[in-house]
C-alpha positions in Angstrom: 2.8 -33.3 131.8 -0.8 -32.1 131.9 -3.1 -31.6 129.0 -3.3 -27.8 129.3 0.4 -27.6 129.0 0.5 -29.0 125.5 -0.3 -25.8 123.7 2.3 -23.9 125.7 5.0 -26.4 125.0 4.0 -26.6 121.3 4.3 -22.8 121.0 7.9 -23.1 122.2 9.0 -25.5 119.6 12.2 -24.5 117.7 11.8 -24.3 114.0 15.5 -25.0 113.2 16.6 -27.4 111.9 13.8 -29.9 111.3 10.8 -27.7 110.5 12.8 -25.3 108.4 14.2 -28.3 106.5 10.7 -29.6 105.9 9.7 -26.1 104.6 12.7 -26.0 102.2 12.0 -29.5 100.9 8.3 -28.8 100.3 9.0 -25.4 98.7 11.8 -26.7 96.3 9.7 -29.7 95.3 6.8 -27.4 94.5 9.2 -25.4 92.3 10.4 -28.5 90.5 6.8 -29.4 89.7 6.3 -26.1 87.9 6.1 -26.3 84.1 9.6 -25.6 82.6 11.4 -25.6 85.9 13.5 -28.7 85.1 14.5 -27.2 81.8 15.6 -24.0 83.5 17.7 -26.0 86.0 19.6 -27.5 83.0 19.9 -24.2 81.1 20.7 -21.9 83.9 21.4 -23.3 87.4 21.9 -19.8 88.8 18.3 -18.8 87.8 17.0 -22.0 89.2 18.8 -21.5 92.5 17.5 -17.9 92.8 14.0 -19.1 92.1 14.4 -21.8 94.8 15.6 -19.1 97.3 12.5 -17.0 96.5 10.3 -20.0 97.2 12.1 -20.6 100.5 12.6 -17.0 101.7 10.0 -15.1 99.8 8.2 -14.0 103.0 11.4 -12.5 104.4 12.1 -10.6 101.1 8.6 -9.2 100.8 8.2 -8.2 104.5 11.6 -6.5 104.4 10.6 -4.5 101.4 7.4 -3.4 103.1 9.3 -2.2 106.2 12.0 -0.4 104.1 14.7 -2.9 105.2 17.3 -4.6 102.9 15.5 -7.4 101.0 18.8 -9.4 100.9 18.9 -9.6 104.7 17.9 -13.3 104.5 21.3 -14.0 102.9 22.9 -13.2 106.2 21.5 -16.4 107.6 24.3 -18.5 106.3 23.2 -21.8 107.9 19.7 -21.5 106.5 21.0 -20.6 103.1 23.3 -23.5 103.1 20.6 -25.9 104.2 18.1 -24.6 101.6 20.8 -24.7 98.8 21.6 -28.3 99.7 18.0 -29.2 99.4 17.8 -27.4 96.1 20.8 -29.3 94.7 19.5 -32.7 95.9 16.0 -32.1 94.5 17.2 -31.0 91.1 20.5 -32.8 90.6 20.5 -35.9 92.7 21.5 -39.0 90.6 18.4 -40.9 89.4 16.2 -38.3 91.0 16.4 -40.4 94.2 15.9 -37.5 96.7 12.8 -36.2 94.9 11.3 -39.7 94.5 11.9 -40.4 98.1 10.0 -37.4 99.4 7.3 -37.8 96.7 6.3 -41.0 98.6 2.9 -40.0 100.0 3.4 -40.6 103.8 6.7 -38.6 103.7 5.1 -35.9 101.5 2.2 -35.5 104.0 4.7 -35.3 106.9 6.7 -32.6 105.1 3.6 -30.7 104.1 2.3 -30.7 107.7 5.6 -29.5 109.1 5.7 -26.7 106.5 2.3 -25.5 107.8 3.7 -25.3 111.3 6.4 -22.9 110.0 3.6 -20.8 108.5 2.2 -20.0 111.9 5.6 -19.1 113.3 6.3 -16.8 110.3 3.0 -15.0 110.7 3.5 -14.3 114.4 7.1 -13.2 113.8 6.0 -10.8 111.1 3.4 -9.2 113.3 5.8 -8.8 116.2 8.4 -7.3 113.8 5.9 -4.9 112.3 4.7 -3.8 115.8 8.3 -2.9 116.7 8.4 -0.5 113.8 4.8 0.8 113.9 3.2 0.5 117.4 -0.4 -0.6 117.4 -0.7 -0.1 113.6 -3.2 -2.9 112.8 -3.1 -2.7 109.0 0.7 -2.8 109.0 0.8 -5.8 111.3 -1.7 -7.6 109.2 0.1 -6.8 106.0 3.5 -7.7 107.2 2.3 -10.9 108.9 0.5 -11.9 105.7 3.6 -11.1 103.6 5.9 -13.1 106.0 3.6 -16.1 106.0 2.6 -16.2 102.3 5.4 -14.2 100.6 6.3 -17.1 98.3 2.9 -17.0 96.8 2.5 -13.2 96.8 5.7 -12.7 94.8 5.1 -15.6 92.5 5.0 -13.3 89.4 8.5 -12.0 90.1 9.8 -15.6 90.7 8.3 -16.6 87.4 10.1 -13.7 85.7 13.4 -15.2 87.0 12.6 -18.4 85.1 11.6 -16.4 82.0 7.9 -16.8 82.4 5.4 -14.0 82.4 1.8 -14.9 83.5 0.1 -11.8 85.0 -3.2 -13.7 85.1 -1.7 -15.8 88.0 -1.4 -12.8 90.3 -2.5 -13.9 93.7 -4.4 -10.7 94.3 -6.6 -11.5 91.3 -7.2 -15.1 92.3 -5.9 -16.1 95.7 -4.9 -19.6 96.4 -5.9 -21.4 99.6 -2.5 -20.9 101.4 -2.6 -17.1 100.7 -6.2 -16.9 102.0 -5.7 -18.9 105.2 -2.5 -16.9 105.9 -4.4 -13.6 105.6 -7.0 -14.9 108.0 -4.3 -16.0 110.4 -2.6 -12.6 110.2 -5.9 -10.9 111.1 -6.5 -13.3 114.1 -3.0 -13.0 115.5 -3.1 -9.2 115.1 -6.3 -9.0 117.1 -4.8 -11.3 119.7 -1.6 -9.2 119.8 -3.6 -6.0 120.3 -5.6 -7.8 123.1 -8.9 -7.6 121.2 -9.2 -11.4 121.0 -9.7 -13.0 124.4 -7.4 -16.0 124.0 -3.9 -16.7 125.0 -1.3 -16.6 122.3 -0.1 -20.1 122.8 -3.7 -21.5 122.6 -4.3 -19.5 119.4 -1.0 -20.8 117.9 -1.9 -24.4 118.7 -5.5 -24.2 117.4 -4.6 -22.3 114.2 -1.7 -24.7 113.4 -3.8 -27.8 114.0 -6.4 -26.4 111.6 -3.7 -25.7 109.0 -2.2 -29.2 109.2 -5.6 -31.0 109.1 -6.9 -29.0 106.2 -3.6 -29.4 104.2 -3.4 -33.1 104.8 -7.1 -33.5 103.9 -6.8 -31.6 100.7 -3.7 -33.7 99.7 -5.4 -37.0 100.5 -8.6 -36.1 98.7 -6.7 -34.4 95.8 -9.1 -31.4 96.2 -8.2 -27.9 95.1 -11.4 -26.4 96.5 -10.9 -24.1 99.4 -12.7 -25.0 102.6 -13.8 -21.3 102.7 -15.5 -21.5 99.3 -19.1 -21.6 100.7 -18.4 -18.6 103.1 -16.7 -16.7 100.3 -19.7 -17.2 98.0 -22.2 -16.2 100.7 -20.2 -13.1 101.7 -19.6 -12.1 98.1 -23.3 -12.3 97.3 -24.2 -10.4 100.5 -21.7 -7.5 100.2 -20.8 -7.3 96.5 -23.7 -9.0 94.7 -23.7 -12.3 92.8 -21.2 -11.7 90.0 -21.3 -14.0 87.0 -18.1 -15.5 85.7 -16.8 -14.6 82.3 -17.5 -18.1 81.1 -21.1 -17.9 82.0 -21.4 -14.6 80.3 -19.8 -16.0 77.2 -22.1 -19.0 77.1 -25.1 -16.7 77.6 -23.8 -14.5 74.8 -23.4 -17.5 72.5 -26.9 -18.7 73.4 -28.4 -15.3 72.7 -26.6 -15.0 69.4 -27.7 -18.5 68.4 -31.3 -17.6 69.4 -31.1 -14.4 67.3 -29.7 -16.2 64.4 -32.6 -18.8 64.6 -35.1 -15.9 64.7 -33.5 -14.3 61.7 -33.6 -17.5 59.8 -37.3 -18.1 60.6 -38.1 -14.5 59.7 -36.3 -14.8 56.4 -38.2 -18.1 55.6 -41.4 -16.4 56.5 -40.7 -13.5 54.1 -39.7 -15.9 51.3 -43.0 -17.8 51.8 -44.9 -14.6 51.5 -43.1 -13.6 48.3 -43.8 -17.0 46.7 -47.5 -16.8 47.5 -47.7 -13.3 46.1 -45.9 -14.4 43.0 -48.4 -17.3 42.5 -51.3 -14.9 42.9 -49.9 -12.6 40.2 -49.5 -15.5 37.9 
């Protein structure tokens, strides 16, 4: 096998069962680490199972809704549902929490996280191809559906939280995008341009390069325990260039507090000055 054939062979990798299994394990483990998820699993296993399915198949649900297709179509994949449900049961109800502790071991967790990022690329490309079959050469539709298919679990996180009885509108991904949602959007744009033949690169080469970037960035962020997006400097520069440098509410509050403290100090000094003047006038009159 020659070196140039590696991207081509990589793009033909089947996702089922190993990569899909890794996606289910990483997704359900992320659900268990959410605050209150373990209590929900004890109080209502049905709600917990439904939340886990949204974590695993959220992209399919959201992309189906966008294309006016049945959102429950993912339930027709009986083998995948059975596999994801088995992972859900083992993560939440395995005796002594052995299954979760095993995959929480850092080397295994890194392996599972890297395999999950591989499935992200496949979902983006599948979403773009599916959107193109409905709306030929509709760029925005292809980008939106590819984005939804690749990052649907994050985009519908508010609905998933409602299933667990949690309402946090401030966690809306559109208000403050997480790194996976951002990088999926970038991937959807790149693969849409390549699909429309406006990006001069072969599909298998783009799949290979984009997936390698996803895996390396994810593993690096996990090893360094960093939550900062690698795109943060570019986002700051572009935000300042196109939208102006916006101050955060915390900075505005701190400046407001400082100004109020300054005004109070000025008021106190002015009051002391007036009191001194009154005392001197009183002494003169005496």
